[in-house]
One Martini backbone bead per residue (centre of mass of N, CA, C, O) as a GRO file, in nm:
protein
  401
    1MET     BB    1 -11.838 -10.466 -15.239
    2ARG     BB    2 -11.655 -10.492 -15.526
    3LEU     BB    3 -11.413 -10.721 -15.630
    4ASP     BB    4 -11.131 -10.686 -15.823
    5LEU     BB    5 -10.958 -10.939 -15.954
    6PRO     BB    6 -10.712 -10.821 -16.111
    7THR     BB    7 -10.624 -10.639 -15.876
    8LEU     BB    8 -10.576 -10.867 -15.676
    9PHE     BB    9 -10.360 -11.007 -15.838
   10MET     BB   10 -10.160 -10.771 -15.837
   11MET     BB   11 -10.135 -10.753 -15.531
   12THR     BB   12 -10.036 -11.039 -15.490
   13THR     BB   13  -9.781 -11.011 -15.652
   14ALA     BB   14  -9.641 -10.789 -15.486
   15VAL     BB   15  -9.648 -10.928 -15.211
   16THR     BB   16  -9.517 -11.205 -15.281
   17VAL     BB   17  -9.248 -11.101 -15.394
   18THR     BB   18  -9.162 -10.947 -15.145
   19VAL     BB   19  -9.156 -11.190 -14.959
   20GLY     BB   20  -8.947 -11.351 -15.120
   21MET     BB   21  -8.716 -11.146 -15.082
   22LEU     BB   22  -8.710 -11.166 -14.773
   23PHE     BB   23  -8.631 -11.458 -14.761
   24LEU     BB   24  -8.361 -11.430 -14.918
   25LEU     BB   25  -8.237 -11.227 -14.724
   26SER     BB   26  -8.240 -11.412 -14.477
   27TRP     BB   27  -8.068 -11.637 -14.608
   28SER     BB   28  -7.807 -11.463 -14.659
   29GLN     BB   29  -7.768 -11.457 -14.329
   30THR     BB   30  -7.875 -11.786 -14.319
   31ARG     BB   31  -7.752 -12.047 -14.488
   32ARG     BB   32  -7.832 -12.295 -14.308
   33GLU     BB   33  -8.138 -12.216 -14.385
   34ARG     BB   34  -8.289 -12.351 -14.655
   35SER     BB   35  -8.594 -12.284 -14.626
   36LEU     BB   36  -8.580 -11.984 -14.700
   37ALA     BB   37  -8.510 -12.021 -14.999
   38VAL     BB   38  -8.752 -12.193 -15.078
   39TRP     BB   39  -8.971 -11.987 -14.990
   40GLY     BB   40  -8.877 -11.762 -15.176
   41ILE     BB   41  -8.919 -11.908 -15.446
   42ALA     BB   42  -9.216 -11.971 -15.401
   43HIS     BB   43  -9.318 -11.672 -15.388
   44ILE     BB   44  -9.217 -11.579 -15.660
   45GLY     BB   45  -9.369 -11.789 -15.825
   46GLY     BB   46  -9.651 -11.704 -15.719
   47GLY     BB   47  -9.638 -11.413 -15.826
   48ILE     BB   48  -9.614 -11.482 -16.127
   49ALA     BB   49  -9.877 -11.642 -16.138
   50SER     BB   50 -10.064 -11.404 -16.064
   51LEU     BB   51  -9.993 -11.232 -16.312
   52MET     BB   52 -10.089 -11.436 -16.528
   53LEU     BB   53 -10.382 -11.450 -16.424
   54ALA     BB   54 -10.441 -11.140 -16.468
   55LEU     BB   55 -10.377 -11.183 -16.799
   56ARG     BB   56 -10.627 -11.299 -16.880
   57GLY     BB   57 -10.688 -11.246 -17.232
   58GLN     BB   58 -10.384 -11.117 -17.305
   59ILE     BB   59 -10.282 -11.404 -17.298
   60PRO     BB   60 -10.224 -11.707 -17.346
   61ASP     BB   61 -10.366 -11.988 -17.208
   62SER     BB   62 -10.101 -12.148 -17.175
   63LEU     BB   63 -10.011 -11.930 -16.961
   64SER     BB   64 -10.268 -11.841 -16.778
   65ILE     BB   65 -10.319 -12.155 -16.717
   66GLY     BB   66 -10.093 -12.361 -16.740
   67LEU     BB   67  -9.836 -12.214 -16.621
   68ALA     BB   68  -9.956 -12.064 -16.380
   69ASN     BB   69 -10.057 -12.320 -16.225
   70ALA     BB   70  -9.785 -12.460 -16.214
   71LEU     BB   71  -9.649 -12.242 -16.041
   72MET     BB   72  -9.847 -12.254 -15.803
   73ILE     BB   73  -9.810 -12.549 -15.733
   74GLY     BB   74  -9.501 -12.530 -15.698
   75ALA     BB   75  -9.513 -12.336 -15.458
   76TYR     BB   76  -9.647 -12.539 -15.264
   77GLY     BB   77  -9.429 -12.753 -15.292
   78LEU     BB   78  -9.201 -12.570 -15.173
   79ILE     BB   79  -9.325 -12.523 -14.901
   80TRP     BB   80  -9.321 -12.820 -14.826
   81SER     BB   81  -9.013 -12.852 -14.861
   82GLY     BB   82  -8.935 -12.638 -14.648
   83VAL     BB   83  -9.059 -12.788 -14.411
   84ARG     BB   84  -8.879 -13.031 -14.431
   85ALA     BB   85  -8.615 -12.879 -14.383
   86PHE     BB   86  -8.693 -12.761 -14.106
   87GLU     BB   87  -8.742 -13.073 -13.992
   88GLY     BB   88  -8.479 -13.237 -14.112
   89ARG     BB   89  -8.539 -13.299 -14.407
   90GLY     BB   90  -8.568 -13.359 -14.715
   91LEU     BB   91  -8.667 -13.184 -14.990
   92GLN     BB   92  -8.789 -13.325 -15.239
   93LEU     BB   93  -8.821 -13.184 -15.535
   94ASP     BB   94  -8.970 -13.393 -15.701
   95ARG     BB   95  -9.233 -13.380 -15.530
   96ALA     BB   96  -9.273 -13.072 -15.540
   97LEU     BB   97  -9.297 -13.091 -15.878
   98ALA     BB   98  -9.514 -13.310 -15.944
   99GLY     BB   99  -9.772 -13.137 -15.957
  100SER     BB  100  -9.692 -12.978 -16.210
  101ALA     BB  101  -9.662 -13.222 -16.396
  102ILE     BB  102  -9.954 -13.318 -16.372
  103TRP     BB  103 -10.085 -13.063 -16.481
  104LEU     BB  104  -9.945 -13.052 -16.761
  105GLY     BB  105 -10.044 -13.331 -16.850
  106ALA     BB  106 -10.348 -13.261 -16.833
  107CYS     BB  107 -10.336 -13.011 -17.034
  108ALA     BB  108 -10.276 -13.200 -17.288
  109VAL     BB  109 -10.578 -13.249 -17.253
  110PRO     BB  110 -10.840 -13.105 -17.402
  111ALA     BB  111 -11.080 -13.177 -17.215
  112PHE     BB  112 -10.947 -13.060 -16.961
  113PHE     BB  113 -10.872 -12.768 -17.057
  114GLU     BB  114 -11.190 -12.699 -17.118
  115SER     BB  115 -11.238 -12.765 -16.805
  116LEU     BB  116 -11.281 -12.579 -16.530
  117ALA     BB  117 -11.367 -12.785 -16.316
  118ALA     BB  118 -11.127 -12.979 -16.354
  119ARG     BB  119 -10.906 -12.777 -16.290
  120VAL     BB  120 -10.996 -12.707 -16.003
  121ILE     BB  121 -10.981 -12.989 -15.884
  122ILE     BB  122 -10.682 -13.053 -15.935
  123ALA     BB  123 -10.547 -12.800 -15.813
  124SER     BB  124 -10.680 -12.822 -15.530
  125THR     BB  125 -10.582 -13.099 -15.453
  126ILE     BB  126 -10.276 -13.050 -15.466
  127ALA     BB  127 -10.251 -12.797 -15.288
  128GLY     BB  128 -10.387 -12.925 -15.039
  129LEU     BB  129 -10.178 -13.149 -14.997
  130TYR     BB  130  -9.937 -12.970 -14.938
  131CYS     BB  131 -10.057 -12.817 -14.697
  132GLY     BB  132 -10.138 -13.064 -14.525
  133SER     BB  133  -9.852 -13.191 -14.511
  134GLY     BB  134  -9.719 -12.951 -14.373
  135ALA     BB  135  -9.893 -12.955 -14.118
  136LEU     BB  136  -9.813 -13.243 -14.030
  137MET     BB  137  -9.508 -13.190 -13.991
  138ILE     BB  138  -9.537 -12.973 -13.776
  139TRP     BB  139  -9.679 -13.157 -13.573
  140ARG     BB  140  -9.447 -13.375 -13.552
  141GLY     BB  141  -9.240 -13.129 -13.446
  142ARG     BB  142  -9.350 -13.050 -13.143
  143GLY     BB  143  -9.098 -13.122 -12.963
  144GLU     BB  144  -9.029 -12.840 -13.059
  145PRO     BB  145  -9.061 -12.548 -12.873
  146LEU     BB  146  -9.260 -12.339 -13.076
  147VAL     BB  147  -9.478 -12.086 -13.092
  148SER     BB  148  -9.525 -12.078 -13.424
  149ARG     BB  149  -9.622 -12.366 -13.494
  150TYR     BB  150  -9.937 -12.342 -13.466
  151PRO     BB  151  -9.998 -12.115 -13.668
  152ALA     BB  152  -9.880 -12.270 -13.909
  153LEU     BB  153 -10.067 -12.510 -13.894
  154ILE     BB  154 -10.335 -12.355 -13.924
  155LEU     BB  155 -10.280 -12.222 -14.194
  156LEU     BB  156 -10.231 -12.475 -14.367
  157ALA     BB  157 -10.497 -12.621 -14.295
  158THR     BB  158 -10.689 -12.395 -14.391
  159TYR     BB  159 -10.591 -12.383 -14.687
  160ALA     BB  160 -10.656 -12.671 -14.752
  161ALA     BB  161 -10.962 -12.638 -14.700
  162LEU     BB  162 -11.014 -12.419 -14.913
  163TYR     BB  163 -10.936 -12.590 -15.153
  164TRP     BB  164 -11.139 -12.827 -15.098
  165ILE     BB  165 -11.394 -12.651 -15.122
  166ARG     BB  166 -11.370 -12.607 -15.436
  167ILE     BB  167 -11.458 -12.884 -15.536
  168PRO     BB  168 -11.771 -12.875 -15.488
  169LEU     BB  169 -11.807 -12.595 -15.623
  170ALA     BB  170 -11.725 -12.688 -15.912
  171VAL     BB  171 -11.993 -12.869 -15.930
  172THR     BB  172 -12.233 -12.665 -15.808
  173THR     BB  173 -12.101 -12.412 -15.948
  174PRO     BB  174 -12.099 -12.188 -16.175
  175MET     BB  175 -11.856 -12.123 -16.410
  176PRO     BB  176 -11.659 -11.890 -16.523
  177VAL     BB  177 -11.506 -11.778 -16.815
  178SER     BB  178 -11.403 -11.509 -16.676
  179VAL     BB  179 -11.236 -11.312 -16.454
  180ALA     BB  180 -11.408 -11.052 -16.499
  181ILE     BB  181 -11.682 -11.248 -16.411
  182ALA     BB  182 -11.632 -11.348 -16.145
  183SER     BB  183 -11.702 -11.476 -15.869
  184PRO     BB  184 -11.678 -11.403 -15.536
  185TRP     BB  185 -11.514 -11.655 -15.462
  186PHE     BB  186 -11.255 -11.576 -15.618
  187ALA     BB  187 -11.202 -11.312 -15.471
  188ILE     BB  188 -11.183 -11.431 -15.190
  189LEU     BB  189 -10.950 -11.632 -15.252
  190CYS     BB  190 -10.751 -11.416 -15.340
  191PHE     BB  191 -10.748 -11.257 -15.075
  192ALA     BB  192 -10.662 -11.501 -14.905
  193GLY     BB  193 -10.389 -11.535 -15.050
  194THR     BB  194 -10.265 -11.273 -14.952
  195LEU     BB  195 -10.289 -11.327 -14.651
  196PHE     BB  196 -10.130 -11.589 -14.655
  197SER     BB  197  -9.857 -11.478 -14.750
  198VAL     BB  198  -9.815 -11.300 -14.502
  199ALA     BB  199  -9.868 -11.500 -14.268
  200ILE     BB  200  -9.670 -11.731 -14.347
  201ALA     BB  201  -9.420 -11.554 -14.345
  202PHE     BB  202  -9.430 -11.471 -14.052
  203VAL     BB  203  -9.426 -11.761 -13.919
  204LEU     BB  204  -9.174 -11.876 -14.063
  205MET     BB  205  -8.978 -11.661 -13.962
  206ALA     BB  206  -9.040 -11.706 -13.664
  207LEU     BB  207  -8.941 -11.997 -13.652
  208THR     BB  208  -8.642 -11.942 -13.724
  209LYS     BB  209  -8.592 -11.743 -13.494
  210GLU     BB  210  -8.668 -11.930 -13.256
  211ARG     BB  211  -8.457 -12.144 -13.315
  212ALA     BB  212  -8.206 -11.966 -13.290
  213GLU     BB  213  -8.263 -11.877 -12.998
  214ARG     BB  214  -8.269 -12.160 -12.876
  215GLU     BB  215  -7.983 -12.246 -12.956
  216GLN     BB  216  -7.843 -12.018 -12.802
  217ARG     BB  217  -7.956 -12.088 -12.525
  218LEU     BB  218  -7.848 -12.378 -12.512
  219ALA     BB  219  -7.550 -12.302 -12.546
  220ALA     BB  220  -7.548 -12.120 -12.283
  221GLU     BB  221  -7.660 -12.394 -12.103
  222THR     BB  222  -7.414 -12.570 -12.212
  223ASP     BB  223  -7.180 -12.805 -12.185
  224ALA     BB  224  -6.946 -12.862 -12.422
  225LEU     BB  225  -6.824 -13.140 -12.330
  226THR     BB  226  -7.095 -13.308 -12.207
  227GLY     BB  227  -7.403 -13.179 -12.276
  228ILE     BB  228  -7.485 -13.051 -12.024
  229ALA     BB  229  -7.555 -12.856 -11.787
  230ASN     BB  230  -7.465 -12.578 -11.659
  231ARG     BB  231  -7.450 -12.391 -11.386
  232ARG     BB  232  -7.664 -12.186 -11.465
  233ALA     BB  233  -7.887 -12.389 -11.550
  234LEU     BB  234  -7.894 -12.553 -11.292
  235VAL     BB  235  -7.980 -12.331 -11.098
  236ALA     BB  236  -8.239 -12.246 -11.243
  237GLY     BB  237  -8.380 -12.525 -11.242
  238ALA     BB  238  -8.368 -12.580 -10.937
  239GLU     BB  239  -8.527 -12.328 -10.841
  240ARG     BB  240  -8.789 -12.398 -10.983
  241HIS     BB  241  -8.843 -12.664 -10.830
  242LEU     BB  242  -8.822 -12.556 -10.533
  243ALA     BB  243  -9.079 -12.362 -10.561
  244VAL     BB  244  -9.289 -12.642 -10.591
  245ALA     BB  245  -9.084 -12.855 -10.446
  246PRO     BB  246  -8.939 -13.093 -10.309
  247ALA     BB  247  -8.582 -13.197 -10.263
  248ALA     BB  248  -8.284 -13.344 -10.392
  249LEU     BB  249  -7.920 -13.350 -10.358
  250LEU     BB  250  -7.647 -13.415 -10.577
  251LEU     BB  251  -7.290 -13.449 -10.515
  252PHE     BB  252  -7.019 -13.473 -10.741
  253ASP     BB  253  -6.685 -13.648 -10.736
  254LEU     BB  254  -6.411 -13.730 -10.896
  255ASP     BB  255  -6.171 -13.946 -10.830
  256HIS     BB  256  -5.858 -13.868 -10.904
  257PHE     BB  257  -5.859 -13.689 -11.172
  258LYS     BB  258  -5.570 -13.579 -11.199
  259THR     BB  259  -5.442 -13.854 -11.250
  260ILE     BB  260  -5.572 -13.906 -11.522
  261ASN     BB  261  -5.447 -13.663 -11.666
  262ASP     BB  262  -5.143 -13.725 -11.600
  263ARG     BB  263  -5.139 -14.026 -11.720
  264HIS     BB  264  -5.340 -13.988 -12.003
  265GLY     BB  265  -5.462 -13.717 -12.041
  266HIS     BB  266  -5.702 -13.487 -12.136
  267SER     BB  267  -5.865 -13.659 -12.336
  268VAL     BB  268  -5.932 -13.881 -12.130
  269GLY     BB  269  -6.058 -13.697 -11.922
  270ASP     BB  270  -6.288 -13.604 -12.102
  271ALA     BB  271  -6.404 -13.890 -12.149
  272ALA     BB  272  -6.467 -13.942 -11.851
  273LEU     BB  273  -6.674 -13.718 -11.814
  274ALA     BB  274  -6.868 -13.816 -12.035
  275ALA     BB  275  -6.913 -14.099 -11.914
  276PHE     BB  276  -7.037 -14.012 -11.650
  277CYS     BB  277  -7.283 -13.869 -11.771
  278HIS     BB  278  -7.398 -14.117 -11.910
  279ILE     BB  279  -7.435 -14.290 -11.659
  280ALA     BB  280  -7.605 -14.099 -11.489
  281ALA     BB  281  -7.842 -14.048 -11.691
  282SER     BB  282  -7.935 -14.358 -11.690
  283HIS     BB  283  -8.033 -14.317 -11.359
  284LEU     BB  284  -8.224 -14.086 -11.415
  285PRO     BB  285  -8.486 -13.914 -11.395
  286PRO     BB  286  -8.660 -13.706 -11.608
  287GLU     BB  287  -8.678 -13.454 -11.380
  288ALA     BB  288  -8.393 -13.412 -11.366
  289VAL     BB  289  -8.120 -13.186 -11.264
  290PHE     BB  290  -7.829 -13.187 -11.468
  291GLY     BB  291  -7.487 -13.075 -11.386
  292ARG     BB  292  -7.205 -12.863 -11.417
  293MET     BB  293  -7.001 -12.694 -11.188
  294GLY     BB  294  -6.696 -12.795 -11.230
  295GLY     BB  295  -6.484 -12.977 -11.360
  296GLU     BB  296  -6.543 -13.278 -11.153
  297GLU     BB  297  -6.820 -13.134 -11.078
  298PHE     BB  298  -7.152 -13.240 -10.983
  299ALA     BB  299  -7.515 -13.200 -11.019
  300CYS     BB  300  -7.845 -13.306 -10.868
  301LEU     BB  301  -8.187 -13.264 -10.899
  302LEU     BB  302  -8.459 -13.431 -10.707
  303PRO     BB  303  -8.771 -13.425 -10.735
  304ARG     BB  304  -8.960 -13.557 -10.471
  305LEU     BB  305  -8.710 -13.649 -10.298
  306ASP     BB  306  -8.554 -13.809 -10.061
  307GLU     BB  307  -8.273 -13.928  -9.916
  308ARG     BB  308  -8.321 -14.224  -9.970
  309ALA     BB  309  -8.390 -14.215 -10.271
  310ALA     BB  310  -8.134 -14.058 -10.354
  311ALA     BB  311  -7.934 -14.277 -10.256
  312HIS     BB  312  -8.014 -14.489 -10.458
  313VAL     BB  313  -7.929 -14.333 -10.705
  314ALA     BB  314  -7.634 -14.279 -10.623
  315GLU     BB  315  -7.550 -14.581 -10.599
  316ARG     BB  316  -7.597 -14.657 -10.893
  317ILE     BB  317  -7.392 -14.460 -11.007
  318ARG     BB  318  -7.143 -14.554 -10.851
  319THR     BB  319  -7.148 -14.842 -10.965
  320GLY     BB  320  -7.130 -14.768 -11.267
  321VAL     BB  321  -6.855 -14.623 -11.246
  322ALA     BB  322  -6.688 -14.863 -11.125
  323ARG     BB  323  -6.749 -15.037 -11.405
  324PHE     BB  324  -6.578 -14.878 -11.578
  325THR     BB  325  -6.446 -14.902 -11.917
  326HIS     BB  326  -6.161 -14.877 -12.138
  327SER     BB  327  -6.061 -14.997 -12.435
  328ASP     BB  328  -5.769 -14.837 -12.447
  329TYR     BB  329  -5.778 -14.834 -12.103
  330PRO     BB  330  -5.790 -15.092 -11.890
  331GLU     BB  331  -5.649 -14.940 -11.631
  332LEU     BB  332  -5.883 -14.761 -11.611
  333ALA     BB  333  -6.024 -14.591 -11.328
  334MET     BB  334  -6.341 -14.519 -11.166
  335SER     BB  335  -6.471 -14.279 -10.924
  336VAL     BB  336  -6.733 -14.170 -10.685
  337SER     BB  337  -6.845 -13.905 -10.491
  338VAL     BB  338  -7.133 -13.856 -10.263
  339GLY     BB  339  -7.363 -13.600 -10.185
  340VAL     BB  340  -7.655 -13.578  -9.961
  341ALA     BB  341  -7.955 -13.374  -9.987
  342ALA     BB  342  -8.259 -13.239  -9.827
  343GLU     BB  343  -8.592 -13.090  -9.895
  344SER     BB  344  -8.919 -13.080  -9.738
  345GLN     BB  345  -8.974 -12.795  -9.852
  346ILE     BB  346  -9.123 -12.549 -10.003
  347GLY     BB  347  -8.889 -12.313 -10.103
  348GLY     BB  348  -8.608 -12.385 -10.100
  349SER     BB  349  -8.259 -12.368 -10.065
  350LEU     BB  350  -7.989 -12.414 -10.264
  351ASP     BB  351  -7.754 -12.322 -10.087
  352TYR     BB  352  -7.823 -12.509  -9.853
  353LEU     BB  353  -7.796 -12.775 -10.008
  354LEU     BB  354  -7.504 -12.735 -10.101
  355ARG     BB  355  -7.375 -12.725  -9.822
  356ARG     BB  356  -7.468 -13.004  -9.727
  357ALA     BB  357  -7.357 -13.171  -9.969
  358ASP     BB  358  -7.063 -13.076  -9.936
  359ASP     BB  359  -7.021 -13.195  -9.659
  360ALA     BB  360  -7.080 -13.487  -9.744
  361LEU     BB  361  -6.858 -13.503  -9.959
  362TYR     BB  362  -6.618 -13.453  -9.775
  363ARG     BB  363  -6.666 -13.714  -9.604
  364ALA     BB  364  -6.633 -13.908  -9.841
  365LYS     BB  365  -6.337 -13.834  -9.893
  366ARG     BB  366  -6.223 -13.876  -9.598
  367THR     BB  367  -6.344 -14.196  -9.587
  368GLY     BB  368  -6.231 -14.307  -9.905
  369ARG     BB  369  -6.421 -14.288 -10.113
  370ASN     BB  370  -6.644 -14.437 -10.309
  371ARG     BB  371  -6.918 -14.285 -10.190
  372VAL     BB  372  -7.212 -14.238  -9.990
  373VAL     BB  373  -7.341 -13.933  -9.836
  374ILE     BB  374  -7.542 -13.825  -9.589
  375SER     BB  375  -7.666 -13.581  -9.440
  376ASP     BB  376  -7.583 -13.628  -9.107
  377GLU     BB  377  -7.420 -13.885  -9.188
  378ASP     BB  378  -7.270 -14.153  -9.254
  379ALA     BB  379  -7.091 -14.336  -9.440
  380LEU     BB  380  -7.125 -14.538  -9.693
  381PRO     BB  381  -7.084 -14.837  -9.758
  382LEU     BB  382  -6.978 -15.080 -10.007
  383VAL     BB  383  -7.241 -15.182  -9.956
  384ALA     BB  384  -7.602 -15.207  -9.977
  385ASP     BB  385  -7.611 -15.034  -9.722
  386VAL     BB  386  -7.818 -14.751  -9.623
  387PRO     BB  387  -7.801 -14.493  -9.425
  388ALA     BB  388  -8.062 -14.360  -9.217
  389THR     BB  389  -8.321 -14.151  -9.087
  390GLY     BB  390  -8.561 -14.155  -8.878
  391ARG     BB  391  -8.810 -13.991  -8.718
  392ALA     BB  392  -8.657 -14.034  -8.419
  393GLY     BB  393  -8.333 -14.052  -8.508
  394ARG     BB  394  -8.293 -14.327  -8.596
  395ARG     BB  395  -8.125 -14.577  -8.738
  396SER     BB  396  -8.155 -14.692  -9.068
  397ARG     BB  397  -8.195 -14.935  -9.331
  398VAL     BB  398  -8.118 -14.922  -9.681
  399ARG     BB  399  -8.189 -15.108  -9.952
  400VAL     BB  400  -7.976 -15.158 -10.227
  401PRO     BB  401  -7.998 -15.296 -10.548
   0.00000   0.00000   0.00000
């Protein structure tokens, strides 16, 4: 079946402009995401370019060749700019439109304008660079786990490759004089452009939706004051780890926290809570699940650690908190009591660990605070020796650095 190129151009125009309007509509509802507006303008510009290309022979070549391709190249530049905005970088509209400026400058040279092969090479090179650069930026932002990131990367990289394939074809394949008698390659590329417009719009909109959902989920799972996991997220994360590995649980309680609030005010108390979280996080391994249980009580699950290793971690945190100083309140002192419990079996119960750690924490409070207590053991003294239980039930001493 022969594909009629002008008809394909008209179809591409309708589809691309419609997609652009959808982008702008989405942006009007989420003004914070500037990339949606940029992508919308890019698609509308690309749709107008497709219309002008379809009218070649009916309108002056300066419009159907010069301006139309400038708009098309600018559209790819704006897609690249939108990707930059999505990844938290500047729009750099000057670079986004630099490709169009280069094209128009080249078209001012008669020898270039009269050479179809030269035009194809320059336009394909610039458009391919924008698509390839966009794919690279999406790849570099993969630290943000979004499902649609990889389809977007593949689409942009594939389209960059399609454009660059045109470069050797422009040299080796006889180029048609008129779009009406264009070779099948141009019809195929035009059809691919239509599919690209739809597919890239789908994945880019999916990316913005996934990011919004992820941010909402993180907000729902984050303690607003301290920035760490709230109780709900802590419990969910801890249960996931306990299902696949043994773990230890640390239960923290800031000593005499009410006194800090009463003496210095709630703003200082809030700063003390945030400072504790910062100190604790600096001593925790990457796989730790750390969260706020409520008030001045915090918990941390340490996957694959036994009570001895967990006590080492807890003691380092206790020492770090005891050394805390506040520049505006030099008389402010903080200390923390810690209860430690461990589960040696896979699939352990978090409720069971919490009960044991809470019992250990209560004994730490009762025996003088500012200390670490292991479940079923005596309170740790304020020196570096940490009591633990050996295999035969005898007490052994663990040296804490």
